[in-house]
C-alpha positions in Angstrom: 0.0 0.0 0.0 1.2 3.5 -0.8 0.2 6.5 1.4 0.6 10.3 0.9 -0.4 13.3 2.9 -1.8 16.5 1.4 -3.3 19.8 2.5 -5.8 22.2 0.9 -8.2 25.0 1.6 -10.9 22.4 2.2 -10.9 18.7 3.0 -12.2 17.9 -0.4 -9.4 19.9 -2.1 -6.9 18.1 0.1 -8.3 14.8 -1.0 -8.1 15.8 -4.7 -4.5 16.9 -4.2 -3.7 13.5 -2.6 -5.2 11.7 -5.5 -3.0 13.7 -7.8 0.1 12.9 -5.7 -0.8 9.2 -6.0 -1.3 9.5 -9.7 -4.8 8.0 -9.7 -8.4 9.1 -10.4 -11.4 9.0 -8.1 -12.3 5.6 -9.3 -9.2 4.1 -7.7 -9.6 2.2 -4.4 -8.3 4.9 -2.0 -8.9 5.2 1.7 -8.8 8.7 3.3 -8.0 9.7 6.9 -8.6 13.3 8.0 -5.6 14.2 10.1 -6.4 17.9 10.7 -9.5 20.0 9.9 -8.0 23.5 10.4 -6.1 23.7 8.1 -7.3 20.6 6.3 -4.7 17.8 6.1 -5.5 14.3 4.9 -3.7 11.0 4.5 -4.6 8.9 1.4 -3.8 5.3 1.1 -3.9 3.5 -2.2 -5.1 0.0 -1.7 -3.3 -2.3 -4.2 -5.7 -4.4 -6.2 -5.2 -8.1 -5.5 -5.6 -10.9 -8.0 -9.3 -11.6 -7.7 -10.1 -14.8 -5.8 -13.1 -16.9 -6.9 -14.6 -19.5 -4.7 -15.1 -22.8 -6.5 -18.5 -24.6 -6.4 -16.8 -27.4 -4.3 -15.5 -24.9 -1.7 -18.9 -23.1 -1.6 -20.6 -26.5 -0.9 -18.1 -27.3 1.8 -18.8 -24.0 3.5 -22.6 -24.5 3.4 -22.3 -28.1 4.7 -20.0 -26.9 7.5 -22.5 -24.2 8.5 -25.4 -26.7 8.3 -23.6 -29.0 10.8 -22.8 -26.0 13.0 -26.3 -24.7 13.3 -27.8 -28.2 13.8 -26.0 -28.4 17.1 -28.3 -25.6 18.3 -31.6 -26.6 20.0 -33.5 -25.1 17.1 -35.3 -26.3 14.0 -33.0 -24.7 11.4 -30.7 -25.7 8.5 -28.3 -24.0 6.1 -28.9 -23.6 2.4 -26.3 -22.5 -0.1 -27.7 -19.5 -2.1 -24.9 -18.1 -4.1 -21.2 -17.5 -4.4 -19.3 -14.7 -6.1 -15.7 -13.8 -5.8 -14.5 -14.8 -2.3 -18.0 -14.6 -0.8 -20.3 -17.5 -0.1 -23.9 -16.6 0.6 -25.7 -19.0 2.9 -29.2 -18.7 4.3 -30.6 -20.3 7.4 -34.1 -21.7 6.9 -36.6 -23.5 9.0 -39.2 -23.0 11.7 -36.8 -21.2 14.1 -34.7 -19.3 11.5 -36.1 -15.9 12.6 -34.8 -16.5 16.1 -31.3 -16.2 14.8 -31.9 -12.7 13.4 -32.3 -10.9 16.7 -33.1 -7.2 17.1 -31.9 -5.3 14.0 -29.9 -8.4 12.9 -27.6 -8.3 15.9 -27.7 -12.1 16.5 -27.2 -12.8 12.8 -24.3 -10.4 12.6 -22.6 -12.0 15.6 -23.1 -15.4 14.1 -21.7 -14.3 10.8 -18.7 -12.8 12.6 -18.1 -16.0 14.4 -18.3 -18.1 11.2 -15.9 -15.7 9.4 -13.4 -16.5 12.1 -13.8 -20.2 11.9 -14.5 -21.0 8.2 -11.2 -19.5 6.8 -9.3 -21.7 9.3 -11.0 -25.0 8.6 -11.9 -24.7 4.9 -10.2 -21.9 2.9 -8.4 -18.8 4.2 -9.7 -16.6 1.5 -13.4 -17.4 1.9 -15.8 -14.9 3.5 -19.3 -15.9 4.6 -22.4 -13.8 4.0 -25.1 -15.2 6.3 -28.8 -14.6 6.0 -31.6 -16.0 8.1 -35.3 -16.1 7.1 -34.6 -13.6 4.3 -33.8 -10.8 6.8 -30.4 -9.7 5.2 -31.9 -9.9 1.7 -34.6 -7.4 2.7 -32.1 -5.3 4.6 -29.8 -5.2 1.6 -32.6 -4.0 -0.7 -33.6 -1.3 1.8 -30.0 -0.2 2.2 -29.5 0.1 -1.6 -32.6 2.2 -1.9 -31.5 4.5 1.0 -28.1 4.9 -0.5 -29.4 5.8 -3.9 -31.7 8.4 -2.3 -28.8 9.9 -0.3 -26.6 10.0 -3.5 -29.3 11.9 -5.3 -29.3 14.5 -2.4 -25.5 14.7 -2.7 -25.8 15.5 -6.4 -28.4 18.2 -5.7 -26.6 19.9 -2.8 -23.1 19.3 -4.1 -22.0 18.3 -0.5 -20.8 15.0 0.7 -22.9 12.8 3.0 -21.5 10.7 5.9 -23.3 7.5 6.6 -23.5 5.9 10.0 -20.9 3.2 11.0 -21.5 -0.1 9.2 -20.0 -3.6 9.2 -17.8 -4.5 6.3 -20.4 -6.4 4.3 -22.8 -3.4 4.4 -20.1 -0.9 3.4 -19.4 -3.2 0.4 -23.1 -3.0 -0.5 -22.9 0.8 -0.5 -19.7 0.9 -2.7 -21.3 -1.6 -5.1 -24.6 0.3 -5.4 -22.8 3.5 -6.5 -19.6 2.3 -8.2 -21.0 3.0 -11.7 -22.6 6.4 -10.9 -20.6 9.0 -12.8 -21.6 11.9 -10.5 -20.6 10.5 -7.0 -17.8 8.6 -5.4 -17.7 6.6 -2.2 -14.9 5.9 0.2 -14.5 4.5 3.8 -13.0 6.3 6.8 -12.6 5.6 10.5 -11.5 2.5 12.4 -13.4 -0.7 13.1 -16.0 -1.1 14.5 -16.9 2.5 13.8 -15.8 2.6 10.2 -18.2 4.4 7.9 -18.8 5.3 4.2 -18.7 8.9 2.8 -20.7 9.7 -0.4 -19.1 12.6 -2.2 -19.7 14.5 -5.4 -17.1 13.9 -8.1 -15.0 16.9 -8.6 
């Protein structure tokens, strides 16, 4: 990774200068950290693009089978079903009479279970795999709502010409935001902050 620091009359100008110093455009995968606000000074880190990793159907099936055995140890009527795999991500949904119990308030139980599995599965099956876990369709509905909200916020950013800061999100939801707007020619997205309070900023393209 390559990092530079830049200043400007505004934070946005400092970010633009940093991109110029890195020799990349706004479509590049760059993470910004605001070091000072008066006068504005930022650090920009260029994330090197790795060779894309693609989960094989065999590995995806192993992941789903492992999760199925895992949840069947619980005193619940639930099982795991493989839904989809793309890149390094394997999407698995928990189904059955008690699947909604594993969602919890605002998806808190589901997020914790997904976090746990993402610490176990790479160790026992494949170090590059990441699990996206759903239960009773909750995350699918949440993803659709999040996409719609993000598009609405992006439209406001275009009208006002000012960036919008989204609330802290887990990595898989930040990825949804980036993917939803990656082809929009009028706005750009980038992540700032430290886990677990890392958040996405939607900014007009300069």
